[in-house]
N, C-alpha and C positions, 0 to 999 in steps of 0.2 A: 204386829204391834209390839212395842217394847215390853220386856218382862217386868219392867218397873211398874207397869200399869195394870198387871193381871189381877192384883188383889183389890184394886179400886173399883168402886161402882162407876157407872157410865158418867155420872154428873161430875164426880171428882176427876175422872180421867180427862174429860174435856177441858176442865179448868187447868189441869197440869199441862196438857198439850198446848193450850192457849198461852200459858205462861212461858213455856219453852219457845214457842213461835215468836212471841213478843220479844223475848230476850235475843233471839237470833236476828230479828229485824232491827232491833236497837243497835246491836253490834255492827251490822252492815251500815246502818245509818251513820253511826259515829265514824266509821272508816271513810265513808263518802264525804262526810262533813269535813274531816281532817284533810282529805285530799283536795277538796275544793278550796278550803281555807288556805292551804299551802300554795295552790295555784294563784289565788287572789293576792296573797302576800308577795309572791314572786313578781306578779304583774305590777303591784304598787311600787316595790323596790326598783324594778326595772324602769318604770315610768319616771320615778324620782331621779334615778341616775341619768336618764335621758335628758331631762330638763336641766339638771346640774351641768351636764356636759355642754348643752347648748348655751347656758348662761356663761360658762367659762371659756367658750370657744375663742373669744377675743384674747384672753390671757394665754391660752394655749398657742394661738397663732403668733402672739408676740414672743412667747417663750421659745418657739421653734424658729423664729426669724429675728434673732437679736441684732443682726446687722441693720434691720429696718425699723428699729424703735425710734420714737420721737426724741427730739432734743430735750434735755433737762436743764433748767436754768441753774447756773452755778457762777458765783462771782469770782473773779480772778484773785489769786493770792499773790501773784507776782506779775506785774505788768510787762516785764521783760520776757516772760515765757507764756505764750498764748495758749498753752495746753495745761499749765499748772492748775491744780485744783479740780481737774476733770477726772471723772472715773474712766476706766477703760471703755465702758459702753459709750460715753460721750465722745471719746476720741474717735471711736469707730463711726459715730454719727457725723462728726466733722468731716471724715473722709467721704461719707456718703453725700453730704450736703455739697461738697466740692464738685461732685459729679452732677448733682441734680440742678442746682440753681445757676444755670448758664444764661447769661445775657447774650442773645443771638447776634447783636450788632452793636458797633460803637456809634458815636454820635453822627458820623457821616452816613451811616447806613439806614438811619431812621427816616421813614418817608413822611411821618406825621409832622406837621409844622406848628410853630407857635413860639418856640424859643431857640436860642442858638444851639442848645444841646439836642434839638430834634423832638423834644417833648413839649406838649402844651403845658403852660404854667397854671397849675391849680392852687397856687398859694392862697389867693384871695378866697377861692371856693372852700378850701380846707379850713380856713379860719372862721367860716360862718355856717357851714353845712352841718347836718346831723352827723354825729361821729361815725355811724355805720356807712356813710356815703363818702368818706374822705378817699382821696386818690393818692396812693403812694407807689412810686416807681423810681427808676434810675434818675429821672429829671425832677422828681417831686419828693423831697425828704419829709419824713415824719418830724414835726416840730420838736425841738430839743427839750422843751419844758412840758411836753404832753404827759398826762397821768393816765396810764392804761390800767383799768380795773380788771383784775384777773379772778377767775373761779376755776375750780377743778371739776372736770367732766371725764368720767371713765379713767381716772388716774392721770389725766393730762391737764396742763394749764392752758386755758383758753380765755378769750375775752369774756367779761361778764355779760356783755350785750347779747352774745349769741348762745351762752351756755344752756339756757332753758330750751330754746328751739332746737339746738343740736341734740340734746338728750331725747327730746320728743321724736325727732326724725330717726334717730338710731333705734328707738323702741318701736316705732311704727314700721320701720323697714324690717325689723326682726319678725314682726307678725306676718309678714309676707314672705318669709324665708330668706331675707336679704340680711347678711351679716356685715355691718359696717364697723370699723374700728379706727381710732385716731392714731395716725402715725406721728403727726407733728401739729402743734397748735401754736400757742404763744412762744416766741423766742426773744429772749432778752437782748438788749442792745450790747451788753457786755459780751455775750456769747457770739453775736453777729460780728462784733469788732475783732474778736480773737480769730474767728473764721476767716475774715478778710485779711488780717495781718499775716496769717499763716500762708494764705495764697500768694501774697506779695513776696514772701520769702521763697516760696517755691519758684516763682517766676524769676527771681534773682539768681536762683541756683542753676537755672538752665543756661544762662549766659550773662555776660557783664552788661547791665543796662542801668539806666538812671532810676531813681525812686519814682519819678513821675511816670516813666514808661512801665515800670513794674506795677504800679497802681492801676494804670490804664488796662493792662493785660489782665490783671486780677479781677477787675470789674466786669470783664466779659464772662467770667466763670462764677464768681461769687458776688452776691449783692452787697453793695456797700452798707455799712451800718446806717440805720434810719431809712433805708430804701427798700427793705423787704416787707412784704405784706404780713409776714409772720411777726414782725415787730409791732404791728398794730393790735394783735390779738384777734383779728377778724378773719384770718385765713386758717383753713383746715386741710391737711393732707391726709387722704384716706388709704387704708389697706396696704401699707408697705411701700408706697411710692414705686410702683412697678410700671415699666414702659408699656406693658401690654394691658394695663388696667382698663383701657378703652374697649377691650374685647369682652369684658366680664359682665355678668348680669348685675353686679353691684353698680357699675358705672351706668349702665342703661337705666337702672332704677333711679339713680341720682339725677340723670338728665331729665327724666320724666316727672320727678317729684320734688327735687331739692328746692325749687322756687317756692313751693307751698310753705316751706319753713324759713324762707328768707335767704336762701343760698343760690349763687349762680356759679356756673363754670367760668373760671377766670381767664385761662390761657389756652385759646384754641390756635391751631396752626395758622389760620388765615389772619389772625390778629398780631402775629409776631412783630411786624414792623411798627405797630402802634403801641404795644405793651413793652417791647424790648425783652421778652421772655419766651423761651422755647415752649413748645406744646407740653402742657402738664395736665393730663386728664384727671389726675388724682387731686388736684388743687382746686378747692372750692372756697368762695369768698362770701361772707355774710354782708348783705346790704339791707336787710329788713324785709318783712313780709309784704310791705306795700310796694317797694321798689323792685324786688326780685322778679315778679311776673312781667313787669313792664320791660326790664332790661332783657330778659329772656326773649320776649316777643319781638323786640326791636332787631335782634340779630346782630347787635353791635357789642363791642367790648365795652368795659365799664368807662374807660376814658372817653370814647366817642359818644356813648349814650349821655353821659353827664354834660359833655361840652355841647352837644347838639340839641338835647331835649330839656336841659335844666338851665345851664348858664345862658345859652342864647335866648331862651324864653324869658328869663329875668331881665336880660338887656332890652328885649323888645317891649316888655311891660314898662320899663323905666324910661324908654325913649319917647 
């Protein structure tokens, strides 16, 4: 027993021993509490960092893939120069769009019938249908006087009609571990015009040809103004516009779920002769929550679905 306790009676000695024991236990308790608190704090900080990283994954993806960012609207400052007023990023996007938006066939190669150009004429339909069901392609121009209402979703301009459903789809996909980000949404007619004009100049630079022939060749690569679905605000390109997007889990999720939010896959390989556009697995089109499941179930492209199931039905009802 400690010499400090020799002159104490047994009662006081026990009290002193109890005091020192309690002090020792308290010190150990404080050490353990500090250690556990430190671990908990580190866990909380780590968890917060994890969710911040997940929330910013779209921006990080965009930051590391500047070549694949979406087009940004910018009005021309000089009509004679189709790249004036554009940032370096937009100029790079014009380069990418020249490679992406390829019309796979000229008018003689389209097997769908209905007009001399090879495309069914949806002019009357477009003038009376719900906005989300309009058909825009190389043979059906967007009306010159149409007013497209735009909203911003995830930093990109998209049609106001689809903004809410698009945001909900991206959020719901994220809950399932699927990260979707918008490469391209609404594209202004001004920007589409500059893109098309620049392609015409490229065609002329290859050999001496007429303006008419240059425009014809340019239209096989770049959609004419008013004929791109991006001009409607109803089309969305996802995740960098990659040729192998169809192999990704994001694409598979979209195929199985996009229709629930009003979106359909727009350009499949088997539809090329009807749509005039190459296979674009990244390109989804908003047609509304009511129509999307029906279009998907039909197995038809949008042109054929509307012609066979909506226009023909209206004609039969009126006959």
